N, C-alpha and C positions, 0 to 999 in steps of 0.2 A: 302412647300412640301419636301419630302425626297426621294432621288433616291434609286434604288434597291441595291446600294452598300453602303447604309447608309451615303452617302455624303449629305451635307446640302445645300439646294438651297433656298436662300432668295429672296424676291421680294421687290424692292424699292417702297417707297411711301405707304406702308400699314398703315392703321390707327390703333392706339394703343387702346387696350381694357381698361376698367375701372380697378381700383386697384383690386376689388374683382375677376373680371374675370381673371386678370393676376395671382393672387395668386392661383386660381384654375388650371390654365394652368401649373404653376410651380409645384404644387402638383402632377398633373397627369404626368408631365415629370419626376419628381423624382421617380415615380412608374414605369417608363420605357416606357411611351407613346411617341414614336417618332413623332406622329402626333401633340401632344401638344407642343413638343419642336420645331417642325417646325413652328407652329403658333408664338411662341416666336421669332424665327429667323426672320419671316416676319415683325414683329413689330419693332424689334431693329436693323435690318440689316443696314439701312441707317445711323443710329447714329454711329455704330461700324465702318462702312466703312469710314465715315468722319474722325474719329480719325486716322485710318490707313493711309488714303490718306494724311492728313495734317502733320502727323508726319514722314511718310516714303515715300511719293510720290506715283504717279499713278502706276508706274511700278509694285510695290509689294502690292498695296492696296487690290486687289482682293484675292490673295493667303493668305495674312495676315488675312483678314476678315474670310476666311474659317477656317484658323487655330485657330483663336480666338473662333469661335463658337464650334469647336471640343474640345478645351480645356474646354470651359464652359460645354459642354455635359459630359465630363469625370468627372468634379468636381461638377456637379449639386447636387448630393446626399448630399454633405456637406454644401450646401447653406442653410442658415437660415435667416429669417427676424429678424433684430435687430433694435429696435427703429424706426428711420426714414429711415434707410438704405433700399433701394429698390433693386429689381432684376436688374434694369437698372444701378444703381450705382455699384453693384457687377460685372456686365458684363463689364462696362466701365473700372473698375479697372483691369480686366483681359486683356482688350484691351490695356490699357496704358502699362502694364507690358510687354506684348508681343512686343509692338512697341519699348520700351526701350531696350529690349533684341536684337531686330533686329538692332537698331541704333548702339549698342555696337559691335555687330557682324560685321557690315559693317566697323566700324572704325578699328577693328582688321584686317579684310580682306584687307582693302585699304592700310594698312601699309606694307602688303606683296605683293599685286597684283598691286597696283597703281590705277588710276582712272577707274571707271566702264564704260564699253561700253554702258551702258544704260543711261548715262548722256546726257545732251543737246549736240547737234552737234555744233562744233565751226566753224562758217562761217566767211566770210570776214567782215561782219558787227557785229560780236559778236556772243554769243551763241544763238542757235535756238532750240526750243523744237521739239521733234520727234512727233509732233501732227499736223494734217491738220486743219487749222483754219476754223471756220464756215463762209462761204462766203455769207451767207444770211444777215450778218450784215456788218457794215462799217469796212473794213480791218484795217484802221489806228487806229480806236478806239479800235478794238479788240487787235491789236498789243500792244498798250499802256497798256491796262488793263492786258494782258497776261504777259507783261514784269514786271509790278509791282507785280502781284501775284507770279511770278516765283522768283523775287528778295526777296520778303518777305519770301517765303518758304525756299529759299536757305540760307538766313541769319539765320532764325530760326534753320536750320539744322546744323549751325556752333556752336550752343550753346550746353551745356551739355544736356544729355538725360532728366534729371529732369526738367531743364528749358524749354526744348522743350515740355515736357508733360504739364506743368502748363500753358504755353502760348496757346497751342492747346486747352485745355479744357476751359479756361476762356475767352481768347481773340478771338479765332477763332470759337469755338463751342458755346460760350455764356453761359456756365454753371455758376451758382452762386457759391459763395465761399464754402458754406456748401456741395454742391453736388460734386464740384471738389475735396475738401479735402477728402471726403469719398472715391472717386474714387482713389485718390492717397494714401490713408491710412495714412494721417497726420492730425494734428490739424489745425483748421482754421487759427490760428495765424502763424503757420509755413508756410501754403500756402500763406498767404498775404505777408510775408517777402520774400519768394521764388519768388513770382510773381513780387514784386518790383525790386528785383535784376535782374530777367530775362528781365523785361521791360527796365531797365537801360542798360543792356548789348546790347539788341536789338537796342535801340535808338542810342547808341554809334556807333554800327556797321553800322546802316542805314546812319548816318551822314558821316561816312567814305566812304560808297558806293556812296553817292551823291557827295562827293568831288573827287571821282575818286581814292581814296586811298585804296579801297577794291575791289579786283577782285573776281568775282563769277564764278565758273566753272560749 
Protein backbone atom coordinates (compact mmCIF):
# COMPACT_ATOMS: atom_id res chain seq x y z
CA UNK A 1 0.00 0.00 0.00
CA UNK A 2 1.03 3.67 -0.42
CA UNK A 3 0.48 6.34 2.17
CA UNK A 4 -1.12 9.71 1.46
CA UNK A 5 2.28 11.37 1.16
CA UNK A 6 3.40 8.97 -1.56
CA UNK A 7 5.63 7.16 0.92
CA UNK A 8 6.03 3.47 0.23
CA UNK A 9 5.00 0.90 2.79
CA UNK A 10 6.04 -2.71 2.13
CA UNK A 11 4.82 -5.80 3.93
CA UNK A 12 7.22 -8.60 4.76
CA UNK A 13 6.45 -12.11 3.66
CA UNK A 14 4.24 -11.31 0.65
CA UNK A 15 4.06 -14.06 -1.95
CA UNK A 16 5.50 -13.25 -5.38
CA UNK A 17 3.27 -13.26 -8.46
CA UNK A 18 4.07 -15.23 -11.60
CA UNK A 19 6.27 -13.68 -14.25
CA UNK A 20 3.32 -12.61 -16.41
CA UNK A 21 1.57 -10.97 -13.48
CA UNK A 22 4.75 -9.18 -12.45
CA UNK A 23 5.30 -7.90 -15.99
CA UNK A 24 1.76 -6.53 -15.96
CA UNK A 25 2.36 -4.84 -12.60
CA UNK A 26 5.57 -3.30 -13.91
CA UNK A 27 3.78 -2.04 -17.02
CA UNK A 28 1.01 -0.51 -14.92
CA UNK A 29 3.51 1.08 -12.55
CA UNK A 30 5.39 2.56 -15.50
CA UNK A 31 2.11 4.14 -16.58
CA UNK A 32 1.88 5.83 -13.18
CA UNK A 33 -0.11 3.34 -11.07
CA UNK A 34 1.12 3.69 -7.49
CA UNK A 35 -1.12 0.77 -6.51
CA UNK A 36 0.73 -1.51 -8.94
CA UNK A 37 4.09 -0.26 -7.68
CA UNK A 38 2.95 -0.85 -4.12
CA UNK A 39 2.24 -4.49 -5.00
CA UNK A 40 5.76 -4.78 -6.40
CA UNK A 41 7.09 -3.32 -3.16
CA UNK A 42 5.14 -5.90 -1.16
CA UNK A 43 6.63 -8.72 -3.22
CA UNK A 44 10.26 -7.57 -3.14
CA UNK A 45 10.48 -5.76 0.19
CA UNK A 46 12.02 -8.63 2.16
CA UNK A 47 14.70 -9.30 -0.45
CA UNK A 48 15.74 -5.65 -0.63
CA UNK A 49 15.69 -5.34 3.16
CA UNK A 50 17.99 -8.38 3.50
CA UNK A 51 20.55 -6.77 1.20
CA UNK A 52 20.44 -3.50 3.13
CA UNK A 53 20.59 -5.27 6.50
CA UNK A 54 23.49 -7.54 5.58
CA UNK A 55 25.55 -4.86 3.88
CA UNK A 56 24.83 -1.90 6.17
CA UNK A 57 23.41 -3.32 9.41
CA UNK A 58 20.11 -3.12 11.23
CA UNK A 59 20.39 0.54 12.19
CA UNK A 60 20.08 1.86 8.63
CA UNK A 61 18.34 -1.05 6.89
CA UNK A 62 14.80 0.32 7.12
CA UNK A 63 15.68 3.80 5.88
CA UNK A 64 17.88 2.37 3.13
CA UNK A 65 15.10 0.05 1.99
CA UNK A 66 12.73 3.01 1.74
CA UNK A 67 15.34 4.98 -0.20
CA UNK A 68 15.96 2.07 -2.59
CA UNK A 69 12.30 1.77 -3.49
CA UNK A 70 12.02 5.51 -3.97
CA UNK A 71 15.02 5.37 -6.33
CA UNK A 72 13.38 2.51 -8.18
CA UNK A 73 10.14 4.46 -8.50
CA UNK A 74 11.97 7.44 -9.98
CA UNK A 75 13.88 5.24 -12.44
CA UNK A 76 11.03 2.86 -13.29
CA UNK A 77 10.09 4.42 -16.63
CA UNK A 78 13.59 3.61 -17.91
CA UNK A 79 13.40 -0.06 -16.92
CA UNK A 80 13.18 -2.58 -19.76
CA UNK A 81 13.21 -6.37 -19.74
CA UNK A 82 16.39 -7.52 -21.49
CA UNK A 83 16.95 -11.22 -22.05
CA UNK A 84 16.84 -13.04 -18.72
CA UNK A 85 17.17 -9.87 -16.68
CA UNK A 86 14.19 -9.56 -14.37
CA UNK A 87 12.65 -6.71 -12.42
CA UNK A 88 14.08 -8.36 -9.28
CA UNK A 89 17.60 -8.29 -10.74
CA UNK A 90 17.21 -4.63 -11.72
CA UNK A 91 15.88 -3.77 -8.27
CA UNK A 92 18.66 -5.64 -6.48
CA UNK A 93 21.22 -3.77 -8.55
CA UNK A 94 19.73 -0.49 -7.31
CA UNK A 95 19.87 -1.89 -3.76
CA UNK A 96 23.51 -2.93 -4.01
CA UNK A 97 24.55 0.42 -5.49
CA UNK A 98 22.70 2.29 -2.75
CA UNK A 99 24.42 0.17 -0.09
CA UNK A 100 27.84 0.65 -1.66
CA UNK A 101 27.27 4.41 -1.65
CA UNK A 102 26.25 4.24 2.01
CA UNK A 103 29.34 2.19 2.93
CA UNK A 104 31.62 4.69 1.19
CA UNK A 105 29.80 7.60 2.82
CA UNK A 106 30.29 6.00 6.24
CA UNK A 107 34.00 5.52 5.65
CA UNK A 108 34.41 9.16 4.67
CA UNK A 109 32.40 10.28 7.69
CA UNK A 110 34.26 8.00 10.12
CA UNK A 111 37.57 9.50 9.05
CA UNK A 112 36.26 12.86 10.26
CA UNK A 113 33.92 11.98 13.11
CA UNK A 114 35.39 8.79 14.55
CA UNK A 115 33.33 5.77 15.68
CA UNK A 116 29.56 5.88 15.34
CA UNK A 117 27.43 6.09 18.45
CA UNK A 118 25.19 3.47 16.84
CA UNK A 119 27.84 0.75 17.05
CA UNK A 120 27.81 -2.02 19.64
CA UNK A 121 28.24 -1.00 23.27
CA UNK A 122 31.64 -1.83 24.74
CA UNK A 123 31.10 -3.68 28.02
CA UNK A 124 33.39 -5.36 30.52
CA UNK A 125 33.16 -8.63 28.61
CA UNK A 126 33.49 -7.16 25.14
CA UNK A 127 31.14 -5.54 22.63
CA UNK A 128 27.41 -6.00 23.18
CA UNK A 129 24.65 -5.29 20.63
CA UNK A 130 21.99 -2.67 21.34
CA UNK A 131 19.35 -5.38 21.02
CA UNK A 132 17.32 -7.13 23.71
CA UNK A 133 17.71 -10.90 23.20
CA UNK A 134 14.68 -13.17 22.75
CA UNK A 135 14.36 -14.73 26.20
CA UNK A 136 12.00 -17.43 24.92
CA UNK A 137 15.08 -19.33 23.77
CA UNK A 138 18.15 -20.50 25.60
CA UNK A 139 20.22 -17.39 26.42
CA UNK A 140 23.63 -19.01 26.06
CA UNK A 141 22.73 -20.47 22.67
CA UNK A 142 21.37 -17.15 21.50
CA UNK A 143 24.45 -15.34 22.74
CA UNK A 144 26.75 -17.69 20.87
CA UNK A 145 24.80 -17.43 17.64
CA UNK A 146 24.46 -13.67 17.92
CA UNK A 147 28.19 -13.29 18.55
CA UNK A 148 29.03 -15.33 15.48
CA UNK A 149 26.55 -13.46 13.27
CA UNK A 150 27.84 -10.14 14.55
CA UNK A 151 31.46 -11.14 13.96
CA UNK A 152 30.70 -12.32 10.43
CA UNK A 153 28.89 -9.08 9.61
CA UNK A 154 31.62 -6.92 11.14
CA UNK A 155 34.39 -8.75 9.29
CA UNK A 156 32.52 -8.45 6.00
CA UNK A 157 32.14 -4.73 6.65
CA UNK A 158 35.94 -4.37 6.84
CA UNK A 159 36.22 -5.47 3.20
CA UNK A 160 35.86 -3.23 0.18
CA UNK A 161 32.35 -2.22 -0.88
CA UNK A 162 32.51 -4.46 -3.97
CA UNK A 163 33.62 -7.44 -1.92
CA UNK A 164 30.88 -6.78 0.63
CA UNK A 165 28.34 -6.75 -2.19
CA UNK A 166 29.41 -10.03 -3.77
CA UNK A 167 29.55 -11.87 -0.43
CA UNK A 168 26.14 -10.52 0.53
CA UNK A 169 24.45 -11.56 -2.70
CA UNK A 170 26.06 -14.99 -3.16
CA UNK A 171 27.01 -16.27 0.29
CA UNK A 172 24.41 -14.58 2.50
CA UNK A 173 21.43 -14.20 0.15
CA UNK A 174 22.10 -17.40 -1.81
CA UNK A 175 21.80 -15.90 -5.30
CA UNK A 176 23.32 -17.88 -8.17
CA UNK A 177 26.27 -16.52 -10.14
CA UNK A 178 24.20 -15.33 -13.09
CA UNK A 179 21.69 -13.44 -10.97
CA UNK A 180 24.36 -11.88 -8.75
CA UNK A 181 26.43 -10.85 -11.77
CA UNK A 182 23.40 -9.18 -13.32
CA UNK A 183 22.67 -7.34 -10.08
CA UNK A 184 26.26 -6.12 -9.88
CA UNK A 185 26.47 -5.30 -13.58
CA UNK A 186 29.51 -7.45 -14.31
CA UNK A 187 30.28 -10.65 -16.29
CA UNK A 188 29.95 -13.97 -14.49
CA UNK A 189 33.69 -14.55 -14.82
CA UNK A 190 34.41 -11.24 -13.09
CA UNK A 191 31.96 -12.10 -10.34
CA UNK A 192 33.59 -15.48 -9.73
CA UNK A 193 37.07 -14.01 -9.45
CA UNK A 194 35.81 -11.19 -7.23
CA UNK A 195 33.99 -13.71 -5.03
CA UNK A 196 37.11 -15.86 -4.71
CA UNK A 197 39.17 -12.85 -3.61
CA UNK A 198 36.45 -11.74 -1.19
CA UNK A 199 36.19 -15.21 0.35
CA UNK A 200 39.96 -15.41 0.71
CA UNK A 201 40.11 -12.02 2.44
CA UNK A 202 37.21 -12.98 4.72
CA UNK A 203 38.84 -16.33 5.61
CA UNK A 204 42.14 -14.64 6.43
CA UNK A 205 40.45 -12.09 8.67
CA UNK A 206 38.29 -14.75 10.34
CA UNK A 207 41.43 -16.72 11.23
CA UNK A 208 42.98 -13.56 12.66
CA UNK A 209 39.81 -12.99 14.69
CA UNK A 210 39.84 -16.55 16.05
CA UNK A 211 43.50 -16.18 17.06
CA UNK A 212 42.69 -12.94 18.85
CA UNK A 213 44.74 -10.89 16.42
CA UNK A 214 41.81 -8.92 15.01
CA UNK A 215 39.72 -6.66 17.23
CA UNK A 216 36.16 -5.96 16.10
CA UNK A 217 34.50 -2.78 17.34
